[in-house]
C-alpha angles and dihedrals in degrees: 000000000000110000096205111037119197115224142160132220120251091240097052123106117265088240088062090055090049091051091051090050090051093048094050097033094233131141098206127043129195114237116211135182122238089273085059095244116145112256100165150320127257124205134193087254090056089053091049095048098037102045107025086215098145092179093056091045094046094049092045095051091046093050095043092048098046112106118239121236110267111268122212117249115251112265096021119108123206118213 
């Protein structure tokens, strides 16, 4: 299970949700109310269909899909 789950609040702008998805490289984001109770989940597809903001969707998909640089495993040293 993921120890630090990214989420957005239900009253935040859609662009904020897209930015969180980009930062965490996730395609679905839990949506919570201000009491931090789950009220839904937003996906990149929801952003595409709900906003019509092709720029936001394009950037989000590109950022989420971009591979990260390989990270060394803990305890192994590269020489």
